[in-house]
N, C-alpha and C positions, 0 to 999 in steps of 0.2 A: 504493500500500500504506500503511495506516494502522496505526501502532504507538505503543508507548510506550518500549520499550527498544531500544538499539542500541549495541554496544560502541564506546567504553568505558563508556557509560552503560548498565549492565546489572547485574542481581542474580542471574541464573541462566539456566535453559534457554530462557526466552522471547527473551532477548537473543541467545543463541547461535543459536537457530532463525532469527531474522529476519536476522541477519548471513549465516549459511551459505546460506539459501534464496535470498536476493536475489542473492548472488554466483553461485550455481549457475544461477539463471534468466538472469542476464546472460551467462554463458558460452554459453547456448542461444539467444541473440539477443533475449531479452525485455528491453525497457526498463522500468525500475522507478523511479518517484519514491516515495521513503520519507519519509512525514510522521512527525514526532516532536516532543516538546517541545524548546524551547531549553534547553541545559544549559551549565554552566561548562566542560565538556570540549571539547578541540579535536578536531573530527570531521574526519578526513582521507579522501581518496579521492573519486573521481567515480562509482564503482559501488557501490551505486545512487546516484541523485542524491538527497542528503539535503536535505529542506526542513524546517527547524526553525521551528515555528509560533509558539510563545509560551512564556515561562518559566512553570513551573508550581510552583516552589519546594517540590518534593517529590522524593525520590530514586527510583531505579528500583524499590526495594522499599519499601513503606509499611507500617509496623507497624499492626495493626488498631486500636490505641488512638487512632490519628489519623484514623480513618474518621468524622470529624465533619463539621459543616455546611460549613466552610471547604474541606476536602478535596473534598467532593462538588461544591461550587460551582465549584471550580477545574477539576476534571475535565470538567464540563459545558461550561465556557467553552472549554476546550481542544478538545472535540468540535465545538462550533459553529465555532470558528476554523478547524479542519481542513476541515470541509465548505465553508466560504467559500473557503478557499485552493484546494481541489480544483476548485471551480466556476471560479474566476478562471484557474488554470493550464490547465484543460481547453480554453479558448478557443484556447490556442496549441498544447497538446500533443495534444489529441484522444484522450483516454484510451479504451481498449477496455473496461476494467472496474475495479471497486473491490475491494480485498481488505483486510479488517481483521483484527486479531488481539486476541482476548479482550475482556472486558467494558469495558476502559478506553477502547476506540474503537468499541464497538458503536453508540453513538448517531451518531457521525461517519459511520459506514458507512450507516446508514439515511438520514441527512440528504443525503449526497453522492449516493446513488442518486436521491433525489427531485429533486435539483438538476440532475444531468447526464443522467439517464435512462439509466444504463448498468447492466449486471448487477453484482450485489454477491455476493461470496464472503466468508464469515466463518470464520475459524480459531478453534476453541475448544481452547485448550491445558489448561484446567482450569476448574472452576466454583466458585461460592461454597460449594457443598456440600463440595468438595475442601479448600478453604482454611480453612474455619471449624471450630474445635474446640469453641467455646463458643456456637454458635448462629449460623445463616446470617443475613446482612444482607438483609432483604427487598428494599430498594431496589436492591441489586446483582442479586439474583435476578430482579427485574423487568426490568432493563436487559438481563440475558443472555437472558432469555426473548424479549423483544421483538426483540432483534437476530437471534436464531436464526431466528425465524419470518419476519422481514422478508427475510432473505438468500435469494438464489436457490440456493445451495449452501452446505453447512456441512462444512468439513473438521475432523476431530478426529484425535487421535494414537494411539488404540488402540481395540480392540473394546470393552474395558471402558468407555471413555468414551462410545461409541456407544450402549450399553445404558442408560447414564445419561441421555443426552440424550433417548432415546425414552421412558424410564420416568418420569423426574422432570420433564422439560420438555414432554412431549407432542409431541416432533418426529416428523415424517413420515420414516421410515427411508430412504425412496427419495431424500430430499435430502441424505443424510449420505454422506460419503466418508471412509474411514480411510486416512490416510497416516502411516506411521511416521516418526519422526525419524531422522536420519542421524548419521554420524560420518566424519571424515577420518582413516583409520587411519595416514596418513603423519605426522600431527601429533603422534602419541603414541609415546613411547619404549617398547620392549618391556621388560617386567620382567626377563626372563632376561638382557638386555644390561646391565642397570644393577644389579640386586639381586644381591648376593653372599650366599652362605650365612653366616648370622650367628646367634648364639644368641639375640639379641634379635628378636623378631618385631614386625611393625607391622600393626595393623588400622585401616583408614581409614573415617571417616564424613565425607562431603563434601555440604554442603547448608545451607540456611538453619536457623538455630537457631530453629525454630518447631515447634509441637506436631504439625503435619501431617507433619513429616519423621522423627518418632520418635526425637529425641535422647535423651529420658529412657530409653526402652527400650534405647538403645545402651549408656548407662551402667550400667543394671542388668545387662545382658548382660556388660559388661566386668568387673563385680564378680564374677560367677559364673566367668568364665574364669580371672580372677586367683587365685581360690581353688584352682584346679587347676594353673595354670601361672604362674610368676612373671615370666619374662623376656618380657613382652609389653607394648608400648606402644600405647595407644589414642589415635589422632590424630583430632581433631575440627576440620575446616576449614570456615569459613563464618561470616558474621555473622548477626545477627538479634536481635530483642527478648528471647529467652530466654537469651542468652549469660551474663549475670551469674548467673542462677539456676542454670545448668548447672555453672558453675565452683563455686559453693557446694555444689551437690548432689554433685559429685565428692568434695568434702572430707568431707561427711556420710557418704558411702558407704566413706570410708577408702581411696580409690584415686587420690587426686589426684596421687601421685608417678608413676603409671603413665598418666596422661592429659594429653596435650598439646593446648592450644587455640591454633590458628594464626590465627584470624580470616579475613577474606576474602583469597583467593589469586588473583593474576593468572594468565593463561593459562600463562605460562612456568613458573611454580612448580607449576601443576596437573599438568603433565606428570611433573615429578619425584615429586610426591606419589603419583601412580598407580603409577609404575614402581618406587618404593621400598617399596610396601606388599605385604604377603603376602596379605592378604584385604580386600576392599571390601565394606561392608555397607550396604544401603539398606533400613532398617527402617520405611519410611514408613507412616503410618496410611492415607493416600490418595495415590497417585502416578499421575496419569493416564499419564505415560510414564516418564521418569527418564533424561534424557541422560547424566547423570554415570555411570550404570551402563554405558551403551554405551561411554563413553570409557574406563572401567576395563577393559572387555572388549577394546577395541583395544589396550590396554597389556599384555594377557595376565594381568591380575590376577584371580584367581577371585572371583566375586561371590555374595553371599548377598542374595536379594531377599525383600521382603515379598510375599505373595500378591496384595495389593492394589496392584500396580504394573503399568502397562501394558507396560513392557519385558520383563516375564516371558513375554509372549506370543511373543517372537520368538527366545528362546534356550532350547533344551532342556538346555544345558550349564551349569546354575547350580543352586544349592541354594535352594529356596523354603520360606518359613516363615510362619506367621501372625505379624503384627507384634507381638502381645501375648505370644507364647510365647518368653520370654527363655531358658528352659531349653533349648529346641531350638536356639535361635540360638547359645547358648553351646556346645552340643555340636558343631554344624557348624563353628564357628570353631576349636574345638580339633582336630577332624578335619583341617581344612585346614592347620593350623599343624604338626601332628604328622607327617602323611604327605606327604612331599615329592612322591612319584609322583602321588598324587591331585591335589595342588596344581598341579603342572607340566602334567599331562594336561589338566585343566579349562581352564588358561590358554590352551593351544594351541588347543583346540576353540572357546573363546570369541573368539579373534582372527579365526578363520574365520567365525564367526557375525557378528561386527561387520562384516566386509568386504562382507557381503551388503546392508548398509544404509547406502549411501553418500548424501551430500546431493544427488548427481546423480540418483540414483533418486527421491528425494523431489521434486526439481525436475520430473523427467519426469512424474511422477504428478500434480503440481499443474498442469502445463500441460495434462494430459488433462482435468482438471476446468474449466480455462479454455475449452478447446475445445468442451466441452459448451454453453457459454453464448455463445461468440463465433464 
């Protein structure tokens, strides 16, 4: 398996997916060698076997401003080195197949397939169209397109993403398999076990501070809610290149006293953040899935999703809005804060919805794709 992120070297859902999927596969007897960049983090454990290929001098999340020649050159060097290491280790390990994640390892997947003549599966978590607000990078689009067409099977995370791969990349839909992300419900504390009735309400945004995630719309919505309700604290958790702008924007809107910026949160604090929140909002402009929403569901925290999020396909017990409709978003937040019965009932049903989407289920469906090829 060829990747870029693996905890604690992670920025979001991609790292979570790779960690949880590889462990679920291991529990089913699948041996995985996970190739990744060499990082300054201490990587522990033997499942999967982690093979750190080379230092890349970039973090798990890279701001688009750094997508320069040096960055792309390093990524290509990493891909070449990955393929070489796969070829070398295959002599001893006798791999059955190659599985890469997203564009950062697409080239490695293609080259490794050529070198060891084994089937190639590519998981597309998002595309350059999803990540780009100011215009897609053609070089990355070309890498994504080449990787998808070269792969024997393509896994993606929602029906919405499948339509994009067919419509924008010309993919043969018979090669695409949709496998939704999962969640471990036992990892997350239930809201009603932690959150006591309080006059101050908490509305949570958790994700990268990037235009794709809709943080500006979240703050605009916060201003509208606060014009009707005073005792509400809007919590924004996550890092990203837009963070300084968003802090200043909250001041411009006159709501900075009611907005808390937490920065990046480790997993232990994530559990508390979900459980102590009254509402979770995912206002993304484009969200191929949205693992954080599934984690909030597992905590019993009611969620409001943009209609352009893949996770909205798997739960009927949420409120869905257009990402740009801050008036509707504000109305939904106010309803969930005011009406405790609505809030509690949605939370109970969402916990049940989340339980249907375990990482074990994702692993079983992934093994099904492997068996089509091996």
